[in-house]
C-alpha positions as CSV (number, residue, x, y, z in Angstrom):
1,M,-21.0,-25.0,-15.2
2,H,-20.0,-22.2,-17.2
3,F,-17.3,-22.3,-19.8
4,K,-15.9,-19.5,-22.1
5,T,-14.9,-20.9,-25.6
6,L,-11.5,-20.0,-27.1
7,N,-13.1,-18.9,-30.3
8,S,-10.8,-16.1,-31.4
9,E,-7.0,-16.8,-32.3
10,N,-6.0,-13.9,-29.7
11,Q,-7.6,-15.9,-26.8
12,G,-6.2,-19.2,-27.9
13,K,-2.6,-17.5,-28.3
14,D,-2.9,-15.7,-24.8
15,F,-3.7,-19.1,-23.3
16,E,-0.8,-20.8,-25.1
17,D,1.5,-17.9,-24.0
18,Q,0.5,-18.4,-20.4
19,I,1.4,-22.2,-20.8
20,K,4.7,-21.3,-22.3
21,K,5.5,-18.8,-19.3
22,L,4.7,-21.4,-16.7
23,I,7.0,-23.9,-18.5
24,E,9.7,-21.4,-18.9
25,K,9.4,-20.2,-15.3
26,H,9.6,-23.8,-13.8
27,S,12.4,-24.9,-16.6
28,R,10.6,-28.2,-17.1
29,P,8.3,-29.8,-19.4
30,A,4.5,-29.5,-18.8
31,S,4.4,-33.1,-17.4
32,E,6.7,-32.0,-14.6
33,V,5.4,-28.7,-13.7
34,L,3.2,-29.0,-10.4
35,L,0.7,-26.5,-9.6
36,D,-1.3,-26.1,-6.1
37,D,-4.9,-25.1,-6.0
38,V,-4.2,-21.6,-5.6
39,D,-1.7,-21.5,-8.8
40,L,-4.5,-23.5,-10.6
41,R,-7.2,-20.9,-9.7
42,N,-4.9,-18.0,-10.7
43,F,-3.8,-19.4,-13.9
44,L,-7.3,-20.5,-15.0
45,K,-8.8,-17.4,-13.3
46,I,-11.5,-19.6,-11.5
47,S,-13.0,-19.5,-8.0
48,R,-12.2,-21.9,-5.4
49,R,-15.8,-23.4,-5.9
50,T,-15.4,-23.8,-9.6
51,A,-12.1,-25.6,-8.9
52,L,-14.0,-28.0,-6.7
53,E,-16.6,-28.6,-9.3
54,Y,-14.1,-29.5,-12.0
55,R,-12.3,-31.9,-9.6
56,K,-15.9,-33.4,-8.5
57,K,-16.7,-33.7,-12.3
58,K,-13.3,-35.1,-13.0
59,I,-12.6,-32.4,-15.6
60,L,-9.3,-31.7,-13.8
61,K,-7.3,-34.7,-12.5
62,F,-5.8,-33.8,-9.1
63,Y,-3.5,-35.4,-6.2
64,K,-3.9,-34.9,-2.7
65,I,-1.0,-34.9,-0.5
66,E,-0.9,-34.3,3.3
67,G,-4.3,-32.5,2.7
68,K,-3.0,-30.3,0.0
69,I,-4.2,-30.6,-3.6
70,F,-1.7,-30.6,-6.5
71,Y,-2.2,-30.5,-10.2
72,I,0.2,-31.5,-13.1
73,L,0.1,-28.8,-15.9
74,S,0.2,-31.4,-19.0
75,E,-3.2,-33.0,-17.2
76,I,-4.8,-29.5,-16.8
77,I,-4.0,-29.1,-20.6
78,D,-5.5,-32.3,-21.4
79,G,-8.6,-31.7,-19.3
80,I,-9.2,-28.5,-21.3
81,K,-8.7,-30.2,-24.6
82,R,-11.2,-32.9,-23.4
83,E,-13.9,-30.3,-23.1
84,G,-13.7,-29.2,-26.5
85,G,-10.8,-26.7,-26.4
86,K,-12.7,-24.6,-23.9
87,H,-10.9,-22.5,-21.4
88,V,-12.6,-21.9,-18.1
89,N,-13.2,-18.3,-16.9
């Protein structure tokens, strides 16, 4: 698994800006923003296979409802923080 470290202030700020835009778009706190698998992959800029690996390795908590996979934004943020502040690319 390959991680890209958020080592510069600009990279960290860009990620924070993306999170803020998602929260504003949905007009809800991060704990109430649901993303499906496509949204997650677009948000983190990862492949379908990488998303699957993160689920298998329990990096990202997910919910399966009627065969469709969902994530809660606050749990995505927590998963990234658990990985040492690294952002998946």
